[in-house]
C-alpha positions in Angstrom: -0.2 -0.1 -0.1 2.9 2.4 0.1 2.9 3.4 3.8 4.5 2.1 6.8 2.7 -0.4 9.3 1.7 1.3 12.5 3.9 -0.7 14.6 6.9 1.1 12.8 6.1 4.3 14.3 7.6 3.0 17.7 10.5 1.5 16.1 11.6 5.4 15.0 10.5 6.6 18.5 13.3 4.1 19.9 15.6 5.0 17.5 15.2 8.8 18.3 14.9 7.8 22.3 18.4 5.9 21.9 20.0 8.6 20.0 18.7 11.5 22.3 19.8 9.7 25.6 23.3 8.6 24.2 23.9 12.4 23.7 22.4 13.6 27.2 23.8 10.6 29.2 27.2 9.1 27.2 27.7 5.7 28.5 29.7 3.0 26.7 27.5 -0.1 28.1 23.8 0.3 27.5 23.1 -2.3 29.2 23.4 -0.2 32.4 21.5 3.1 30.6 19.5 4.6 33.9 16.2 4.9 32.2 12.8 3.2 32.3 10.1 4.0 29.5 7.3 4.0 31.6 4.9 5.3 29.1 4.4 5.6 25.3 1.8 7.0 23.3 1.1 7.6 19.7 -1.8 9.5 18.0 -1.7 8.9 14.2 -2.1 12.0 12.1 -1.5 10.6 8.7 -0.1 7.6 7.1 4.0 8.0 6.2 5.1 6.8 3.0 7.8 4.5 2.7 10.1 7.4 1.4 9.3 10.1 3.4 12.0 11.8 5.4 10.9 12.3 9.3 11.7 14.6 11.8 11.5 13.1 15.4 11.0 15.3 18.2 11.8 14.1 21.9 11.4 15.9 25.3 11.7 14.6 28.9 9.1 15.6 31.3 10.2 15.8 35.0 8.0 13.0 36.9 6.0 14.8 39.8 5.6 12.3 42.9 2.1 11.0 43.1 0.0 10.0 46.2 -0.4 6.3 46.3 
């Protein structure tokens, strides 16, 4: 059909996340990477064609303590 499967979006996110954190937390052993992905969400706005260049934007939100 000429577009990427919706599951591929999360692969793109993972690659962007790895690049982002490698820049701000340079570690040589990624098995000790001090990071946990607790939530991921994607709102699909339009299909992406197989040959479309992409721009991925990431940010980190400070986690506020929550009462249990």
